[in-house]
C-alpha positions as CSV (number, residue, x, y, z in Angstrom):
1,X,0.1,0.0,0.0
2,X,1.4,3.4,-0.9
3,X,1.7,6.3,1.7
4,X,-0.3,9.4,1.6
5,X,2.0,12.3,1.9
6,X,1.4,14.0,5.0
7,X,0.6,17.8,4.3
8,X,-1.6,20.6,5.7
9,X,-4.0,22.5,3.5
10,X,-2.9,25.9,2.4
11,X,-4.1,29.0,4.2
12,X,-3.9,27.4,7.8
13,X,-1.3,28.1,10.7
14,X,0.0,24.9,12.3
15,X,2.7,25.4,14.9
16,X,5.4,23.5,16.7
17,X,4.7,23.1,20.5
18,X,6.9,26.0,21.5
19,X,5.2,28.3,18.9
20,X,1.7,27.1,20.1
21,X,2.6,27.8,23.5
22,X,3.5,31.4,22.6
23,X,0.4,31.6,20.6
24,X,-1.8,30.5,23.5
25,X,-0.1,33.0,25.7
26,X,-0.9,35.5,23.0
27,X,-4.6,34.6,23.4
28,X,-4.7,34.5,27.0
29,X,-3.2,38.0,27.3
30,X,-5.8,39.5,25.0
31,X,-8.6,37.4,27.0
32,X,-7.2,39.0,30.2
33,X,-7.4,42.4,28.7
34,X,-11.1,41.8,27.5
35,X,-12.1,40.5,31.1
36,X,-10.4,43.4,32.8
37,X,-13.2,45.5,31.3
38,X,-15.9,43.2,32.4
39,X,-16.7,41.6,29.1
40,X,-18.4,38.3,29.4
41,X,-17.5,35.1,27.3
42,X,-19.4,33.8,24.5
43,X,-19.1,30.7,21.9
44,X,-21.1,30.0,19.0
45,X,-21.0,26.9,16.9
46,X,-18.5,27.0,14.0
47,X,-21.2,26.5,11.7
48,X,-24.6,28.4,11.3
49,X,-27.7,27.6,9.2
50,X,-27.2,29.1,5.8
51,X,-30.3,31.3,6.0
52,X,-29.2,32.6,9.1
53,X,-25.6,33.3,8.2
54,X,-25.9,34.6,4.7
55,X,-28.0,37.6,5.5
56,X,-26.1,40.4,3.7
57,X,-26.4,41.2,0.2
58,X,-23.7,40.1,-2.0
59,X,-20.4,41.3,0.0
60,X,-17.0,40.0,-0.8
61,X,-16.8,38.0,2.3
62,X,-19.9,36.0,1.5
63,X,-18.3,35.0,-1.6
64,X,-15.7,33.1,0.3
65,X,-18.0,31.0,2.5
66,X,-17.4,27.2,3.1
67,X,-20.5,25.1,3.1
68,X,-21.0,22.2,5.3
69,X,-23.0,19.3,3.9
70,X,-23.5,15.6,5.2
71,X,-22.5,12.7,3.1
72,X,-26.2,11.8,2.7
73,X,-27.4,15.1,1.8
74,X,-24.5,15.5,-0.5
75,X,-25.6,12.0,-2.3
76,X,-29.1,13.2,-2.6
77,X,-27.8,16.4,-4.2
78,X,-29.5,18.6,-1.6
79,X,-28.1,22.2,-1.2
80,X,-26.3,22.6,1.9
81,X,-28.2,23.7,5.0
82,X,-25.1,24.9,6.9
83,X,-22.1,27.2,6.3
84,X,-19.0,27.9,8.4
85,X,-18.9,31.1,9.9
86,X,-16.8,33.9,8.1
87,X,-16.8,36.2,10.9
88,X,-18.1,36.5,14.5
89,X,-20.5,39.5,14.1
90,X,-23.2,37.7,12.0
91,X,-23.4,34.8,14.6
92,X,-23.4,37.4,17.5
93,X,-26.3,39.0,15.9
94,X,-28.2,35.8,15.9
95,X,-27.1,34.9,19.4
96,X,-28.4,38.4,20.7
97,X,-31.7,38.0,19.0
98,X,-32.2,34.5,20.1
99,X,-31.4,35.0,23.7
100,X,-32.3,38.7,24.0
101,X,-34.9,38.0,26.9
102,X,-32.2,36.2,28.9
103,X,-29.3,38.9,28.6
104,X,-28.8,41.8,30.6
105,X,-28.2,45.0,28.6
106,X,-26.0,46.6,27.9
107,X,-24.6,43.4,26.9
108,X,-20.7,43.2,27.1
109,X,-19.5,40.2,25.2
110,X,-16.2,38.9,24.2
111,X,-15.6,35.9,21.6
112,X,-12.2,34.4,20.8
113,X,-12.8,31.7,18.0
114,X,-11.7,30.4,14.7
115,X,-13.4,31.7,11.5
116,X,-13.4,30.5,7.8
117,X,-12.8,32.1,4.6
118,X,-12.0,30.9,1.3
119,X,-8.9,33.4,0.9
120,X,-6.7,33.2,-2.2
121,X,-3.8,31.3,-1.0
122,X,-0.7,33.8,-0.3
123,X,1.7,34.3,2.6
124,X,0.3,35.8,5.6
125,X,-3.5,35.3,4.3
126,X,-5.4,32.5,6.1
127,X,-8.5,30.4,5.5
128,X,-8.9,29.5,9.1
129,X,-7.9,32.0,11.8
130,X,-8.7,33.4,15.2
131,X,-10.7,36.5,15.6
132,X,-10.7,38.0,19.1
133,X,-13.9,40.4,19.3
134,X,-15.5,42.4,21.8
135,X,-18.8,44.3,21.4
136,X,-21.2,46.1,23.6
137,X,-24.7,45.8,22.5
138,X,-27.7,48.2,24.0
139,X,-31.3,47.8,24.0
140,X,-32.9,50.8,22.2
141,X,-29.9,53.2,22.9
142,X,-26.3,52.8,23.7
143,X,-24.5,55.9,25.3
144,X,-21.7,57.3,23.4
145,X,-19.4,56.9,26.5
146,X,-18.8,53.2,25.1
147,X,-17.2,54.5,22.2
148,X,-14.4,55.9,24.3
149,X,-14.2,52.8,26.6
150,X,-13.3,50.4,23.4
151,X,-10.1,52.4,22.7
152,X,-9.3,52.0,26.4
153,X,-9.6,48.3,26.1
154,X,-7.5,48.2,23.1
155,X,-4.9,50.4,24.7
156,X,-4.8,47.9,27.7
157,X,-4.4,44.7,25.4
158,X,-1.7,46.0,23.2
159,X,0.3,47.5,26.2
160,X,-0.1,43.9,27.6
161,X,1.0,42.2,24.5
162,X,4.2,44.1,24.7
163,X,4.6,44.5,20.8
164,X,6.0,48.0,21.0
165,X,4.4,51.4,20.2
166,X,0.8,51.4,18.8
167,X,-1.6,54.1,17.7
168,X,-5.2,53.9,17.7
169,X,-6.7,56.1,14.7
170,X,-10.3,56.9,15.0
171,X,-12.8,58.9,13.2
172,X,-16.6,59.5,13.0
173,X,-18.4,58.5,9.5
174,X,-20.9,61.2,10.2
175,X,-18.1,63.8,9.6
176,X,-17.3,62.3,6.4
177,X,-20.8,62.0,5.3
178,X,-21.3,65.7,6.2
179,X,-18.4,66.7,4.3
180,X,-19.3,64.9,1.3
181,X,-22.9,66.4,1.5
182,X,-21.3,69.8,1.9
183,X,-19.4,69.0,-1.4
184,X,-22.5,68.1,-3.2
185,X,-22.3,64.4,-2.7
186,X,-25.3,63.6,-0.6
187,X,-26.8,60.5,-2.2
188,X,-26.1,57.7,0.2
189,X,-25.0,55.2,-2.5
190,X,-22.4,57.8,-3.8
191,X,-21.2,58.6,-0.4
192,X,-20.7,54.8,0.2
193,X,-18.5,54.4,-2.8
194,X,-16.4,57.4,-1.8
195,X,-16.0,56.2,1.7
196,X,-14.7,52.6,0.5
197,X,-12.1,54.7,-1.9
198,X,-11.0,56.6,1.2
199,X,-10.7,53.5,3.2
200,X,-7.9,52.4,0.7
201,X,-5.9,55.5,1.1
202,X,-3.3,54.0,3.4
203,X,-3.0,51.0,1.2
204,X,-2.7,52.2,-2.3
205,X,-1.8,56.1,-1.7
206,X,-3.2,59.5,-2.7
207,X,-2.9,59.1,-6.6
208,X,-4.6,55.7,-6.8
209,X,-7.5,56.9,-4.8
210,X,-7.6,60.1,-6.8
211,X,-7.7,58.3,-10.0
212,X,-10.6,56.0,-8.6
213,X,-12.6,59.1,-7.7
214,X,-12.4,61.0,-10.7
215,X,-12.8,58.0,-13.1
216,X,-15.2,54.9,-13.4
217,X,-18.5,54.9,-11.7
218,X,-18.0,57.8,-9.4
219,X,-16.4,60.4,-12.0
220,X,-16.1,63.2,-9.6
221,X,-14.7,66.5,-10.8
222,X,-11.0,66.8,-10.3
223,X,-11.0,69.8,-7.9
224,X,-13.8,68.1,-5.9
225,X,-11.9,64.8,-5.5
226,X,-8.8,66.8,-4.5
227,X,-10.7,68.9,-2.0
228,X,-12.1,65.5,-0.3
229,X,-8.4,64.2,0.1
230,X,-7.2,67.7,1.3
231,X,-10.0,67.7,4.0
232,X,-9.3,64.2,5.2
233,X,-5.6,64.8,5.2
234,X,-5.7,67.4,8.1
235,X,-3.0,66.7,10.5
236,X,-1.8,67.9,13.7
237,X,-2.6,67.3,17.4
238,X,-6.0,66.0,18.2
239,X,-7.1,69.5,19.4
240,X,-5.8,71.1,16.1
241,X,-7.9,68.6,13.9
242,X,-11.0,69.3,16.1
243,X,-10.4,73.2,15.9
244,X,-9.9,72.9,12.0
245,X,-13.2,71.0,11.6
246,X,-15.0,73.5,13.9
247,X,-13.7,76.3,11.7
248,X,-15.2,74.9,8.6
249,X,-18.2,76.7,7.2
250,X,-20.2,73.4,7.1
251,X,-23.8,73.6,8.5
252,X,-24.7,70.2,7.7
253,X,-26.4,68.7,10.7
254,X,-24.7,65.1,10.3
255,X,-21.3,66.6,10.2
256,X,-22.1,68.7,13.5
257,X,-23.4,65.6,15.1
258,X,-20.4,63.7,14.1
259,X,-18.0,66.4,15.3
260,X,-19.9,66.6,18.7
261,X,-19.6,62.7,19.0
262,X,-15.9,62.9,18.1
263,X,-15.3,65.6,20.9
264,X,-17.2,63.3,23.5
265,X,-14.9,60.5,22.6
266,X,-11.8,62.5,23.0
267,X,-13.0,63.7,26.4
268,X,-13.8,60.2,27.4
269,X,-10.4,58.9,26.5
270,X,-8.9,61.7,28.6
271,X,-10.9,60.8,31.5
272,X,-10.2,57.1,31.2
273,X,-6.5,58.1,31.3
274,X,-5.6,56.9,28.0
275,X,-2.2,58.5,27.1
276,X,-2.8,60.8,24.0
277,X,0.3,59.4,22.3
278,X,-1.6,56.4,21.7
279,X,-4.6,57.7,19.7
280,X,-5.2,60.4,17.2
281,X,-8.1,61.6,15.1
282,X,-7.5,60.5,11.5
283,X,-10.1,61.6,9.0
284,X,-8.8,59.1,6.5
285,X,-10.3,56.2,8.6
286,X,-13.5,55.2,7.0
287,X,-14.0,51.5,7.4
288,X,-15.5,50.9,3.9
289,X,-18.3,48.7,5.4
290,X,-21.7,50.4,5.1
291,X,-22.3,48.7,8.5
292,X,-20.7,51.4,10.5
293,X,-22.6,54.4,11.3
294,X,-20.6,56.7,13.9
295,X,-17.2,56.2,15.5
296,X,-14.6,54.0,13.6
297,X,-11.3,52.6,14.7
298,X,-8.0,51.3,13.0
299,X,-5.0,50.5,15.1
300,X,-1.3,50.3,13.8
301,X,1.9,49.2,15.3
302,X,4.3,52.1,15.1
303,X,7.3,50.0,14.5
304,X,5.6,47.8,11.9
305,X,3.4,49.7,9.4
306,X,3.6,47.1,6.9
307,X,1.5,44.9,9.0
308,X,-1.5,47.3,8.4
309,X,-4.5,47.3,10.8
310,X,-4.3,45.1,13.7
311,X,-7.4,46.0,15.3
312,X,-10.6,47.5,14.0
313,X,-14.3,48.3,14.4
314,X,-16.8,50.8,15.3
315,X,-20.4,51.7,16.0
316,X,-23.3,50.2,14.3
317,X,-27.0,51.4,14.8
318,X,-28.9,48.0,14.7
319,X,-27.1,44.6,15.2
320,X,-29.6,42.1,14.7
321,X,-32.2,43.9,12.3
322,X,-32.3,40.7,10.2
323,X,-33.4,38.4,13.3
324,X,-35.4,40.9,15.6
325,X,-37.6,43.9,15.4
326,X,-35.9,45.2,18.7
327,X,-33.4,48.1,18.2
328,X,-29.8,46.8,19.3
329,X,-27.2,49.4,18.7
330,X,-23.5,48.5,19.6
331,X,-20.0,49.2,19.3
332,X,-17.0,46.9,19.0
333,X,-13.7,45.7,17.7
334,X,-11.9,42.7,16.4
335,X,-8.3,41.5,16.5
336,X,-7.3,39.1,13.7
337,X,-5.0,37.1,16.3
338,X,-3.6,34.4,13.7
339,X,-2.4,37.1,11.0
340,X,-1.1,39.5,13.8
341,X,0.7,36.6,15.6
342,X,2.2,35.3,12.3
343,X,3.4,38.7,11.1
344,X,4.9,39.4,14.6
345,X,6.7,36.3,14.5
346,X,8.0,36.7,11.0
347,X,9.3,40.3,12.4
348,X,11.1,38.6,15.2
349,X,9.0,40.2,17.8
350,X,7.5,36.9,19.2
351,X,9.7,33.8,19.9
352,X,8.8,30.3,20.7
353,X,8.1,29.8,24.4
354,X,9.7,26.9,26.7
355,X,7.7,24.0,27.7
356,X,4.6,24.3,29.8
357,X,6.5,22.1,32.5
358,X,8.8,24.0,34.8
359,X,10.7,20.9,35.9
360,X,11.4,17.3,35.0
361,X,11.7,14.6,37.6
362,X,14.3,12.3,36.2
363,X,14.4,8.7,36.8
364,X,18.1,7.8,38.0
365,X,17.4,4.3,39.1
366,X,14.2,2.2,38.5
367,X,14.5,0.7,41.9
368,X,13.8,4.4,43.2
369,X,10.7,5.0,40.8
370,X,8.4,5.4,43.5
371,X,10.6,8.2,45.0
372,X,10.6,9.9,41.9
373,X,6.7,9.3,41.4
374,X,6.0,10.7,44.8
375,X,8.2,13.6,44.2
376,X,6.6,14.6,40.9
377,X,3.2,14.5,42.8
378,X,4.4,16.7,45.7
379,X,5.7,19.3,43.0
380,X,2.3,19.3,41.1
381,X,0.3,19.4,44.4
382,X,2.4,22.6,45.1
383,X,1.4,24.3,41.7
384,X,4.6,23.4,39.9
385,X,3.9,22.2,36.3
386,X,5.9,18.8,36.2
387,X,7.0,16.2,33.8
388,X,8.1,12.8,35.0
389,X,10.3,10.4,33.2
390,X,8.3,7.1,32.9
391,X,10.8,4.9,31.2
392,X,14.5,4.2,32.2
393,X,17.2,6.0,30.1
394,X,20.7,7.4,30.7
395,X,20.6,10.5,32.5
396,X,22.5,12.4,30.1
397,X,19.7,11.5,27.6
398,X,17.0,12.6,30.1
399,X,18.7,16.1,30.4
400,X,19.2,16.5,27.0
401,X,15.3,15.7,26.3
402,X,14.6,18.4,29.0
403,X,16.7,21.0,27.3
404,X,15.3,20.0,23.8
405,X,11.7,20.7,25.0
406,X,12.5,23.9,26.8
407,X,12.3,22.5,30.6
408,X,14.6,24.6,32.5
409,X,14.9,22.5,35.9
410,X,15.8,18.8,36.2
411,X,15.1,17.2,39.8
412,X,17.1,14.2,40.6
413,X,16.8,11.5,43.3
414,X,19.6,8.9,43.3
415,X,20.4,6.4,46.3
416,X,22.3,9.2,48.1
417,X,19.5,11.8,47.9
418,X,16.9,9.1,48.9
419,X,19.1,8.2,52.0
420,X,19.3,11.7,53.1
421,X,15.7,12.8,52.1
422,X,16.9,15.3,49.6
423,X,16.7,16.0,45.8
424,X,19.2,17.7,43.6
425,X,17.7,20.6,41.5
426,X,19.7,21.3,38.0
427,X,19.1,24.6,36.4
428,X,19.8,23.6,32.7
429,X,19.7,27.5,31.8
430,X,22.5,28.4,34.2
431,X,24.3,25.3,34.4
432,X,24.2,25.1,38.5
433,X,22.8,22.6,40.7
434,X,21.9,22.3,44.4
435,X,20.8,19.7,46.9
436,X,17.9,20.6,49.0
437,X,15.6,18.6,51.7
438,X,12.7,17.4,49.7
439,X,10.3,19.8,51.6
440,X,12.2,22.8,50.2
441,X,12.3,22.0,46.4
442,X,8.9,23.4,45.3
443,X,9.7,26.7,47.1
444,X,13.1,26.8,45.3
445,X,11.7,26.2,42.0
446,X,9.2,28.8,42.5
447,X,11.8,31.3,43.5
448,X,14.3,30.5,40.7
449,X,11.6,30.6,37.9
450,X,11.4,34.3,38.6
451,X,15.1,34.8,37.6
452,X,16.5,34.7,34.2
């Protein structure tokens, strides 16, 4: 029988244990940051019913859906009844609508699960990847103060991740809508097309966006297109940008509402003690999705601009309009954890971690196996992650194994140690060893683990 070549599908991130430990720590850091602000965990099934999941109208994401079909249904030629989720927002909308009467509002939820998209295979793009979302959902209304708290969460998480400097860029789509209306572009459909082009500015540059605005379906006058890009290119401190916006002769009510909301968010960020060096008003942030109606966010790593946005989101008016007549406004953000981890690993910012075990209890003499087993049990009961050698091998081989898998300490009990009621602790990182009473081994390991 010929062997099948072992291989993973394209578009997935499969890690060796040390890297997986690093990724798990990465996810745990994000989770702790979310929980610090009182967000509650939610998980939804990896697949949803197709009529529930595919509620949008022909967006690009929905063209990348993986459908799920049983063998029996496939043989009978039936259309798939289920599909893998392509984001966590649509499942959240279904979840809130279904459990609306059992939830307390405002509902603060976090969700960290895999999603699936039929992306074109290329480096750094994944078909299976983790998203880490938070959303606050209100019933009938949601105070604007939550729009300020979301960047505070982003600041907490990315500070804890220790990935270097970062900047939270934010804007309000009402400002952009008002600016466009003031320039004679008031029809919602045309505004949406302009906003989608503006959202590409950081990716393709001013010239390409200008070309798109003046050609094709939009065909804006060259001076109008240039005026739009000049307005969204306002720079300076947050106070300078707000002052410039206030100084514009624009009476549009939507523009004024957006500016007022922007100032409220700025005031909230200051009150929440988010350092101003970590956020800025950026009028080019549009979030091309029509889904967003007010505040929008994009976060970038200062030292790695090529990675692009690492955390994005915004305010929306009605999360679950496809599933309930209740009005459920909300605000939230998403971190594409798999892509971010991959990019940071490639950039050398994140390295593989050591083993989950802090110590290996070696088996020096099969006749003393009970002593080794008992010591391992004592260390585990004391909260020390401990691996135990269960088969006889030369001690050099056991120490080599510990070093290879990243276990820092080896604990040994030979005949002499057993007679004295002691154990020898080898620090494989420092190349030192010490003999201690067995009762002191766990405390020594805890203390030593805190040193490099």
